[in-house]
N, C-alpha and C positions, 0 to 999 in steps of 0.2 A: 411185638409192636415197638417196644423201647429200642430194640436194636436198629430199627429202621428210622429212628428219630421221632416216632409217634409219641403221643401222650400216654402216660401210665395212669392218668386219672379218668375215672368213669363218672360222667355226670349223673346225678340222681335228682329226683323231685324235691326232696327236703333241702339239699344243698342249694338248689336254685331258689327255693322259697326263702331260705335264710339270707341268701345273697341279695335278693331284691329288697327285702326288708332292711338290710344293713345299708344299702344304697339310699333308700328313702330316709333313714335316720341320719345319714351323713350329709344330706343335701345342703343344709346351711353352710357347711364348710366347703363342700365341693363347688358350690355356686358362688362362693365369696368372690367379689370382683375387684379388679385393680382399676380404680377411678381414672388413673393417668394414662391408660393404654387401651386402645380399641383393637378388636381382634375378630377377623373373619374365621380363624381357626376354631375359636370357641363356639361360634355358631354352627360350624360344620360338625364339630364333636358333639355338641348338644343334640343336633338333629339326628345323627346316627345312633347315639345311645338311646334317645327317646324312641326311635323306630324299633330298636332291639327290645326295649322294655314293653312296647306295645305288642310286638310279635309274641313275646313270652306270655303276656296276659291273655292272648287269644288262643293259646295252645289248650286243647281239650285235656281235662284232667288237672289243670292248675287250680289250686284251692282258691276259694273266694277271697281269703285274706291276702294271698299272694297277688291275685288279680287286682285287688284294690290298691295294694302297695305299688305295683308296677304301673298302673294307670296314673296314680297320683304323682309318682316320681317322673314319669314321662311328661306329664302336663307341666310340671314345674321346670323341667329341663328344656322343654320346647319354648318356654317363655324367655329363655336366655337370649339376649341380643345386645349388640353394641360392645360394651366393655369386656376386657379380657377376663377370663376365669382360668387362672393358671392350673389349678388342681384338676379341673375338668379336661383341659388340654393335655396335661401329662398323663392322666388316666386313660384317655382315649388313645394317645400315642402308644402306651404300653400294651393296651388291649389289641391294637392293630398289629404291633410287632409280634405278639403272641400268636395271633391268628395266622400271620405269614409264616412264622417258624413251624407251626403245626400243620401247615398246608391247608388250612381252612379257607373256603372261599370268602372273600371280603364283602361280597354282595348278598350273602345268605347267613342268617344268624342261627336258624334252627332247622335241622334236617327234617324234611317232610316225607322221608321214605316210609312206605306202607309196610314193608317187611323185608326180610333178608332172603335172597334166593339161595337155595341149598340143594345138595344132592342127597337123596335118602340114605346113601351108604356113607355119608361123610360124618364129621365129628358132632354134628347137631342132629343125628338121626333119631335121638330119643324124644325130640320135640314133635308135637302134632303138626301135621303137614297138610296143606291144601294145594292140590294140583288142578289147574284149570284145563290142562291139555290131556290129562290121563297118563302122562309119562312119569319118569322118575324125578324130573325137575319140579320143585315146588317152592312155595313161599311160606315162611313161618309167619303166621298172622299175629 
């Protein structure tokens, strides 16, 4: 995967939970405003990040503490309007660049794939397999 320019990092539930709690703790700094400058970019960044946090909170298996942190952070970020929030804009820009570099879709935050389609004779043949058609193709549930 690294050879093709893909990420070497594998997301996991605890990393996501720590990340959302860190975002919530840093909100006073992230949302610090520049009284002298108005910015539509801050509103756009706030909207997209709030949507991502709300999507994360709705994922089944997310702990109640992480859901609470994500919803609280999303609500505070949604209320951003008018004045520029430079840290929020810079963070959003870096996140967007990362997603572009990794080839991630910019309109989707969390993969909703139900399983991975595999061949029973492939490298994942040791995993339990469910075939809806009765052939050798199956989905790892």
